Short mmCIF file of the C-alpha atoms (twelve columns), coordinates in Angstrom:
data_MODEL
# 
_entry.id   MODEL 
# 
loop_
_atom_site.group_PDB 
_atom_site.id 
_atom_site.type_symbol 
_atom_site.label_atom_id 
_atom_site.label_alt_id 
_atom_site.label_comp_id 
_atom_site.label_asym_id 
_atom_site.label_seq_id 
_atom_site.Cartn_x 
_atom_site.Cartn_y 
_atom_site.Cartn_z 
_atom_site.pdbx_PDB_model_num 
ATOM 1   C CA . MET A 1   -11.482 54.267 44.292 1 
ATOM 2   C CA . LEU A 2   -8.330  53.994 42.236 1 
ATOM 3   C CA . PHE A 3   -6.801  51.008 40.515 1 
ATOM 4   C CA . LYS A 4   -3.052  50.619 40.884 1 
ATOM 5   C CA . PHE A 5   -1.507  48.238 38.366 1 
ATOM 6   C CA . LYS A 6   1.981   47.000 39.250 1 
ATOM 7   C CA . SER A 7   4.786   45.061 37.660 1 
ATOM 8   C CA . GLN A 8   8.402   44.455 38.540 1 
ATOM 9   C CA . VAL A 9   9.571   45.844 35.177 1 
ATOM 10  C CA . THR A 10  7.503   49.046 34.931 1 
ATOM 11  C CA . SER A 11  6.361   51.974 37.001 1 
ATOM 12  C CA . ASP A 12  2.974   51.710 38.668 1 
ATOM 13  C CA . LEU A 13  -0.037  52.646 36.557 1 
ATOM 14  C CA . ILE A 14  -2.829  54.377 38.463 1 
ATOM 15  C CA . MET A 15  -6.292  54.708 36.927 1 
ATOM 16  C CA . LEU A 16  -9.676  55.895 38.063 1 
ATOM 17  C CA . GLU A 17  -12.003 53.057 38.962 1 
ATOM 18  C CA . GLY A 18  -14.269 53.393 35.918 1 
ATOM 19  C CA . ASP A 19  -11.395 53.337 33.452 1 
ATOM 20  C CA . GLY A 20  -9.604  50.489 35.217 1 
ATOM 21  C CA . ARG A 21  -12.752 48.371 35.361 1 
ATOM 22  C CA . ARG A 22  -13.502 49.031 31.694 1 
ATOM 23  C CA . LEU A 23  -10.042 47.847 30.636 1 
ATOM 24  C CA . LEU A 24  -10.174 44.807 32.918 1 
ATOM 25  C CA . LYS A 25  -13.567 43.799 31.493 1 
ATOM 26  C CA . ILE A 26  -12.114 44.011 27.998 1 
ATOM 27  C CA . MET A 27  -9.001  42.003 28.854 1 
ATOM 28  C CA . LEU A 28  -10.471 39.450 31.276 1 
ATOM 29  C CA . GLY A 29  -14.223 39.481 30.764 1 
ATOM 30  C CA . HIS A 30  -14.752 40.630 34.362 1 
ATOM 31  C CA . ASP A 31  -13.326 43.307 36.659 1 
ATOM 32  C CA . PRO A 32  -12.029 41.939 39.969 1 
ATOM 33  C CA . ASP A 33  -10.748 44.349 42.633 1 
ATOM 34  C CA . LYS A 34  -7.572  42.277 42.978 1 
ATOM 35  C CA . GLY A 35  -5.844  40.084 40.481 1 
ATOM 36  C CA . ILE A 36  -2.916  39.058 38.396 1 
ATOM 37  C CA . ILE A 37  -2.278  38.527 34.715 1 
ATOM 38  C CA . LEU A 38  0.461   35.974 34.289 1 
ATOM 39  C CA . VAL A 39  3.184   36.428 31.680 1 
ATOM 40  C CA . LYS A 40  1.745   33.561 29.619 1 
ATOM 41  C CA . ASP A 41  -1.651  35.321 29.500 1 
ATOM 42  C CA . LEU A 42  -0.339  38.778 28.579 1 
ATOM 43  C CA . PRO A 43  -0.361  38.315 24.767 1 
ATOM 44  C CA . ALA A 44  -4.054  37.382 24.851 1 
ATOM 45  C CA . ALA A 45  -4.855  40.411 27.046 1 
ATOM 46  C CA . ILE A 46  -2.942  42.681 24.663 1 
ATOM 47  C CA . ALA A 47  -4.767  41.240 21.641 1 
ATOM 48  C CA . LYS A 48  -8.179  41.738 23.278 1 
ATOM 49  C CA . LEU A 49  -7.379  45.306 24.234 1 
ATOM 50  C CA . GLU A 50  -6.000  46.196 20.794 1 
ATOM 51  C CA . SER A 51  -9.049  44.635 19.144 1 
ATOM 52  C CA . ALA A 52  -11.401 46.635 21.375 1 
ATOM 53  C CA . VAL A 53  -9.500  49.847 20.574 1 
ATOM 54  C CA . ALA A 54  -9.775  49.157 16.831 1 
ATOM 55  C CA . GLN A 55  -13.513 48.434 17.147 1 
ATOM 56  C CA . ASP A 56  -14.032 51.599 19.195 1 
ATOM 57  C CA . GLU A 57  -12.179 53.716 16.632 1 
ATOM 58  C CA . ALA A 58  -14.270 52.250 13.802 1 
ATOM 59  C CA . ALA A 59  -17.505 52.832 15.744 1 
ATOM 60  C CA . ARG A 60  -16.493 56.410 16.576 1 
ATOM 61  C CA . LEU A 61  -15.722 57.110 12.920 1 
ATOM 62  C CA . HIS A 62  -19.074 55.655 11.849 1 
ATOM 63  C CA . ARG A 63  -20.995 57.625 14.513 1 
ATOM 64  C CA . SER A 64  -19.144 60.795 13.605 1 
ATOM 65  C CA . GLN A 65  -20.006 60.399 9.923  1 
ATOM 66  C CA . GLU A 66  -23.642 59.671 10.755 1 
ATOM 67  C CA . ALA A 67  -23.792 62.686 13.045 1 
ATOM 68  C CA . LYS A 68  -22.403 64.963 10.333 1 
ATOM 69  C CA . ARG A 69  -25.096 63.783 7.958  1 
ATOM 70  C CA . ALA A 70  -27.862 64.234 10.534 1 
ATOM 71  C CA . LEU A 71  -26.789 67.661 11.835 1 
ATOM 72  C CA . ALA A 72  -28.009 70.971 10.633 1 
ATOM 73  C CA . PRO A 73  -25.332 73.683 10.794 1 
ATOM 74  C CA . LYS A 74  -26.776 75.163 14.007 1 
ATOM 75  C CA . ASP A 75  -27.043 71.864 15.938 1 
ATOM 76  C CA . SER A 76  -24.610 70.702 18.626 1 
ATOM 77  C CA . PRO A 77  -22.126 67.859 17.951 1 
ATOM 78  C CA . GLN A 78  -24.170 64.796 18.830 1 
ATOM 79  C CA . ASP A 79  -24.426 61.445 17.151 1 
ATOM 80  C CA . ALA A 80  -27.526 60.279 15.263 1 
ATOM 81  C CA . PHE A 81  -29.022 58.874 18.481 1 
ATOM 82  C CA . GLY A 82  -28.802 62.181 20.345 1 
ATOM 83  C CA . GLU A 83  -25.848 61.138 22.525 1 
ATOM 84  C CA . ALA A 84  -22.886 63.448 22.831 1 
ATOM 85  C CA . LEU A 85  -19.695 61.984 21.404 1 
ATOM 86  C CA . ASN A 86  -17.245 61.224 24.215 1 
ATOM 87  C CA . PRO A 87  -14.146 63.340 23.626 1 
ATOM 88  C CA . VAL A 88  -11.873 60.746 25.287 1 
ATOM 89  C CA . ARG A 89  -11.300 57.709 23.098 1 
ATOM 90  C CA . LEU A 90  -10.700 54.180 24.366 1 
ATOM 91  C CA . ALA A 91  -7.321  54.353 22.623 1 
ATOM 92  C CA . GLN A 92  -6.307  57.204 24.940 1 
ATOM 93  C CA . ARG A 93  -7.376  55.289 28.045 1 
ATOM 94  C CA . ALA A 94  -5.804  52.026 26.902 1 
ATOM 95  C CA . SER A 95  -2.460  53.398 25.717 1 
ATOM 96  C CA . PRO A 96  -0.690  53.396 29.112 1 
ATOM 97  C CA . MET A 97  -2.032  49.899 29.845 1 
ATOM 98  C CA . LEU A 98  -0.866  48.576 26.480 1 
ATOM 99  C CA . LYS A 99  2.601   50.028 27.059 1 
ATOM 100 C CA . MET A 100 2.762   48.391 30.471 1 
ATOM 101 C CA . LEU A 101 1.597   45.024 29.160 1 
ATOM 102 C CA . LYS A 102 4.082   45.103 26.281 1 
ATOM 103 C CA . HIS A 103 6.936   45.876 28.671 1 
ATOM 104 C CA . CYS A 104 5.805   42.942 30.815 1 
ATOM 105 C CA . VAL A 105 5.993   40.666 27.757 1 
ATOM 106 C CA . ALA A 106 9.375   41.991 26.580 1 
ATOM 107 C CA . ASP A 107 10.977  41.611 30.018 1 
ATOM 108 C CA . PRO A 108 8.846   38.762 31.386 1 
ATOM 109 C CA . ALA A 109 6.941   39.826 34.482 1 
ATOM 110 C CA . ASP A 110 3.393   39.392 35.751 1 
ATOM 111 C CA . MET A 111 1.051   42.363 36.182 1 
ATOM 112 C CA . VAL A 112 -0.915  42.664 39.424 1 
ATOM 113 C CA . TRP A 113 -3.429  45.099 40.872 1 
ATOM 114 C CA . GLY A 114 -5.214  45.678 44.145 1 
ATOM 115 C CA . VAL A 115 -2.429  44.216 46.279 1 
# 
């Protein structure tokens, strides 16, 4: 399944289900198949998403530093808990959504999906 986010002031944003649900959970606390974020609620959604990106970047940096300390030169790049570091950061997934949301704030328009 794909998520298609729409607004009257931007192009459509299409995301894979997992990525779309992850961003919706961050912004709304849940991940409905259909919905709307009203213009008045956009700044809060942007703040939540930017905060989550900053936390993810800090956690990735910490895990990377821990993994470097724990690795012997011949080991594979894994964190201290044995999990492979995901090469795709939340910042990369969230960037198109943040751009869309900021356009919706600048030129007031709601964002909808699943309709």
